[in-house]
TORLUM-321795 format. One record per residue: residue in one letter; x, y, z of N, C-alpha, C in turn. Coordinates in pm, whole numbers, padded with zeros to 5 digits, always signed. Each point is the difference from the previous one (the first is absolute). Example, Ala and Ser with C-alpha at 12.3 -4.5 7.8 and 13.67 -1.06 7.14 Angstrom:
BEGIN
A+01319-00569+00780-00089+00119+00000+00090+00120+00000S-00035+00105-00072+00082+00119+00006-00077+00109+00073
***
This chain:
BEGIN
M+00085-00118+00000-00085+00118+00000+00089+00123+00000N-00032+00097-00079+00075+00125-00011-00042+00093+00112S+00093+00037+00090-00035+00083+00114-00032+00143-00042A+00048+00046-00113-00028+00135-00047-00144+00012-00050A-00054-00106-00053-00137+00001-00050-00074-00122+00052P-00052+00011+00122-00069-00116+00058-00120-00041-00085G-00018-00129-00012-00108-00052-00082-00122-00040+00080R-00087-00074-00066-00125-00042+00063+00023-00084+00124E+00102-00085-00003+00027-00086+00115+00033+00083+00124F+00082+00102-00018+00036+00090+00109-00124+00070+00054F-00083+00052-00090-00124+00069+00039-00094-00096+00074A-00012-00122-00049-00087-00098+00063+00046-00031+00142V+00129-00011+00020+00053-00027+00135-00024+00120+00090E+00029+00120-00046-00020+00120+00082-00145+00019+00039C-00090-00031-00090-00143+00019+00027-00065-00121+00063G+00078-00104+00029-00054-00117+00068-00090-00085-00086L+00022+00001-00130-00087-00076-00090+00046-00143-00022Q+00114-00035+00056+00050-00137-00017-00073-00094+00097R+00024-00129-00019-00060-00100+00087+00049+00021+00143P-00092-00011+00095+00040+00019+00140+00086-00115+00050R+00079+00030+00101+00076-00102+00071-00055-00001+00142P-00054-00104+00051-00019-00132-00059-00117-00001-00097A-00022-00114-00061-00104-00016-00100-00140+00008+00061L-00099+00020-00085-00140+00021+00039-00051-00100+00103L+00025-00127-00018-00054-00101+00090+00059+00007+00140R+00109+00074+00017+00061+00012+00132-00044+00127+00074W-00070+00092-00068-00042+00125+00065-00082-00024+00126P-00103-00086-00006-00083-00017+00121+00079-00051+00121F+00114-00063-00026+00080-00054+00110+00105+00100+00049D+00014+00111-00068+00089+00106+00045-00068+00069+00118A+00070+00013+00112-00060+00055+00122-00053+00142-00021H+00069+00082-00075-00043+00138-00022-00127+00005-00084F-00003-00080-00106-00118-00003-00086-00119-00057+00076A+00021-00108+00074-00108-00063+00076-00055+00095+00106L+00088+00073+00069-00045+00095+00101-00080+00112-00064A+00047+00053-00112-00072+00106-00070-00137-00047-00045L-00009-00123-00042-00127-00057-00045-00095-00023+00117S+00050-00061+00106-00088-00032+00113-00039+00124+00081A+00082+00103+00001-00032+00121+00074-00118+00074-00062A-00026-00023-00126-00110+00070-00067-00137-00049+00044V-00012-00125+00037-00130-00057+00033-00068+00075+00116P+00067+00022+00113-00069+00075+00106-00032+00144-00039V+00081+00058-00088-00028+00136-00046-00129+00000-00082W-00016-00097-00090-00123-00007-00080-00122-00018+00091I+00011-00086+00099-00111-00024+00092-00032+00127+00078A+00102+00066+00051-00021+00124+00076-00063+00108-00087L+00046+00014-00122-00057+00100-00089-00146-00031-00032A-00029-00125-00029-00138-00038-00030-00091+00029+00118W+00049-00024+00120-00079+00022+00120-00011+00150+00034A+00112+00074-00010+00003+00139+00046-00059+00099-00100V+00035-00013-00124-00046+00098-00098-00087-00060-00109G-00012-00129+00003-00088-00078-00086-00044+00060-00132P-00127+00043-00005-00055+00043-00129+00069+00119-00065S+00081+00075+00074+00068+00114-00063+00128-00042-00073L+00039-00127+00011+00115-00049-00076-00030+00002-00149F+00103+00023-00079-00016-00002-00146-00040-00140-00045L-00104-00008-00078-00045-00127-00055-00005+00010-00151P+00082-00078-00070-00003+00006-00147-00138-00040-00052R-00037+00061-00112-00128-00033-00062+00025-00081-00127A-00075-00100-00017+00006-00086-00119+00135-00071-00010L+00007-00095-00087+00120-00082-00015+00121+00084-00042A-00021+00093-00091+00112+00084-00046+00059+00081+00115G-00083+00048+00089+00048+00075+00117+00082-00088+00093W-00047-00123+00022+00074-00094+00085+00135-00034-00062L+00000-00029-00130+00125-00035-00068+00099+00116+00004A-00049+00121-00021+00089+00117+00003+00056+00019+00141F-00086-00006+00102+00043+00026+00138+00094-00109+00051V-00027-00124-00034+00077-00112+00055+00121-00036-00086L-00008+00015-00130+00110-00042-00087+00074+00115-00069L-00074+00088-00066+00062+00103-00082+00072+00108+00081W-00069+00061+00096+00061+00109+00076+00120-00045+00082P-00006-00113+00069+00122-00045+00070+00118-00022-00096L-00027-00056-00116+00106-00022-00098+00061+00133-00044I-00084+00094-00039+00049+00130-00046+00074+00074+00112E-00060+00005+00118+00063+00072+00111+00133-00061+00039E+00007-00130+00008+00126-00064+00040+00107+00015-00107L-00035-00012-00126+00099+00019-00106+00055+00142+00002L-00088+00097+00022+00045+00139+00003+00075+00035+00128F-00059-00035+00113+00058+00044+00128+00114-00090+00047R-00028-00128+00021+00106-00089+00049+00097-00038-00109G-00046-00010-00124+00090-00035-00109+00083+00119-00044L-00062+00093-00066+00073+00112-00059+00055+00097+00105L-00087+00057+00083+00044+00102+00095+00094-00057+00107Q-00042-00103+00071+00085-00055+00105+00128-00060-00057G-00010-00063-00114+00119-00057-00063+00104+00107-00031Q-00045+00111-00056+00093+00108-00032+00053+00067+00127L-00085+00018+00100+00046+00058+00126+00101-00090+00070L-00021-00130-00007+00098-00093+00057+00136+00017-00066R-00001+00014-00131+00125+00018-00074+00064+00134+00033L-00079+00106+00000+00055+00134+00020+00044+00025+00144M-00063-00066+00095+00027+00028+00141+00088-00106+00065A+00061-00085-00079+00085-00106+00055+00137+00058+00036S+00053-00053+00106+00135+00036+00042+00080-00129+00010S+00104-00014-00079+00080-00123-00004-00088-00122-00031N-00092+00017-00094-00092-00106-00042-00097-00046+00108H-00015+00079+00106-00097-00030+00106-00097+00117+00009P-00131-00031+00007-00097+00110+00008+00012+00075+00134Q-00018+00130-00006+00001+00080+00122-00131-00024+00074R+00009-00003+00133-00115-00038+00083-00034+00103+00105I-00127-00002+00036-00051+00068+00118-00043-00115+00090G+00085-00045+00088-00030-00119+00078-00012-00119-00094P-00112-00074+00010-00016-00119-00086-00052+00030-00140I-00037+00126-00027-00063+00036-00127+00100+00076-00086T+00005-00034-00128+00089+00075-00089-00062+00136-00031W+00087+00095-00031-00048+00131-00043-00085-00015-00126A+00040-00090-00087-00075-00022-00124-00143-00045+00032N-00016-00090+00094-00133-00047+00039-00079+00113+00066A+00064+00077+00088-00069+00110+00068-00047+00106-00099L+00084+00038-00094-00039+00102-00098-00106-00052-00097T+00011-00127-00037-00102-00060-00086-00134-00004+00072T+00003-00033+00128-00122-00002+00081-00061+00139+00009L+00081+00101+00019-00050+00138+00003-00070+00034-00131A+00061-00035-00112-00062+00025-00131-00130-00078-00015F-00003-00123+00051-00119-00085-00009-00115+00061+00080V+00030+00051+00119-00102+00065+00083-00052+00126-00069V+00090+00080-00055-00040+00122-00070-00092-00034-00118L+00032-00104-00074-00086-00042-00111-00140-00033+00051H-00009-00070+00111-00130-00039+00053-00077+00118+00057L+00068+00109+00035-00069+00121+00046-00090+00058-00108A+00036-00022-00125-00078+00055-00110-00140-00062-00007A-00013-00124+00048-00128-00069-00016-00066-00039+00133Q+00070+00022+00111-00052-00048+00128+00015+00108+00107P-00082-00008+00106+00019+00090+00113+00137-00024+00066L+00046+00097+00077+00133-00007+00061+00022-00129+00079A-00096-00040+00082+00017-00120+00083+00019-00125-00085W-00076-00012-00108+00013-00116-00087+00132+00003-00075A+00041+00120-00044+00128+00010-00070+00115-00036+00094L-00006+00046+00123+00105-00034+00097+00000-00148+00033A-00118-00063-00009-00011-00143+00032+00076-00088-00100V+00032+00053-00117+00076-00081-00096+00149+00002+00029A+00044+00082+00095+00144+00012+00028+00059-00132+00049L-00060-00064+00096+00056-00125+00053+00003-00111-00106P-00112-00024-00071+00010-00100-00108+00106+00037-00104S+00014+00128-00030+00102+00042-00096+00140-00034+00048L+00026+00020+00127+00131-00037+00056+00022-00151-00009V-00107-00076+00022+00009-00147-00010+00029-00041-00144F-00073+00059-00096+00024-00032-00141+00144+00035-00038G+00047+00115+00046+00137+00042-00030+00102-00094+00061H-00026-00046+00123+00091-00094+00064+00008-00131-00080L-00116-00050-00043-00001-00124-00078+00071+00019-00134R-00017+00115-00061+00068+00028-00127+00151-00010+00019E+00049+00054+00111+00143-00005+00027+00044-00139+00045R-00079-00065+00081+00037-00133+00052+00013-00103-00111F-00092+00003-00095-00001-00098-00109+00074+00049-00124A+00050+00125+00003+00067+00061-00116-00090-00004-00124S-00131+00015+00025-00098-00006-00107-00127+00071+00044V-00069+00056-00096-00126+00068+00028-00117-00098+00010W+00015-00121-00053-00113-00093-00012-00060-00044+00133P+00076-00025+00107-00064-00031+00129-00085+00117+00052A+00046+00123-00023-00078+00117+00041-00129+00009-00081V+00008-00029-00129-00119+00000-00085-00100-00103+00053A+00047-00121+00026-00089-00107+00048-00064+00037+00133L+00079+00050+00094-00056+00036+00130-00096+00117-00011H+00030+00097-00084-00090+00114-00019-00134-00048-00056M+00004-00095-00092-00124-00056-00055-00081-00069+00109V+00068-00077+00084-00069-00068+00110-00059+00102+00097Y+00078+00104+00034-00051+00104+00091-00124+00066-00058N+00005+00041-00126-00116+00064-00060-00119-00095-00007G+00025-00126-00031-00108-00098-00001-00062-00016+00138G+00083-00001+00103-00050-00009+00138-00081+00121+00040F+00047+00120-00038-00075+00122+00031-00135-00001-00071A-00001-00039-00126-00126-00005-00075-00094-00105+00059A+00054-00115+00039-00084-00104+00061-00055+00048+00134A+00081+00069+00079-00046+00054+00128-00113+00100-00023A+00013+00085-00102-00104+00097-00032-00128-00071-00043W+00015-00104-00080-00116-00075-00047-00072-00067+00117V+00077-00065+00089-00059-00066+00118-00070+00103+00088A+00063+00115+00022-00060+00104+00084-00131+00051-00060R-00002+00022-00131-00122+00048-00066-00110-00107+00004Y+00041-00124-00026-00097-00109+00001-00057-00017+00140H+00085+00006+00099-00044-00017+00139-00091+00116+00042S+00035+00124-00037-00084+00114+00038-00134-00003-00071A-00004-00057-00120-00126-00012-00073-00093-00102+00066L+00059-00097+00068-00081-00102+00068-00054+00048+00133T+00066+00098+00060-00043+00045+00135-00087+00121-00006
***
């Protein structure tokens, strides 16, 4: 590879588009991925119980597909792939990312941008609520050296939020 003119392979690595390490079938057994996945369940239950019908509920199949599949894919490719990948490269010192405690500066700045994006469409409290999941997605992107685990987890999170909203609406309609 020519270092003066990096090619697609270089870009794919920087943006986390390569296959994750470890492979897909080992993700659920990774302690960090498993914790991130299992921690979401009580949050979904609490949200359904506390704010129930006010949760965003996609309408029709196209809305569900966009909320659960399309938006997580687009957001993760842009934020964790492109933005965080470039920040990791630009903010590295001796090939090690600079950190604020356990969080890289790249992850923190990407999370800030992610929250700001959500401010455009959501109230302040909801936009701030995406900060912790964003840090988790960023951590997984760095841990696996790939954006794909973050994409998968983001899809699961959005699916869980939509299911919690659906259950809350269905339950409130019955009572």
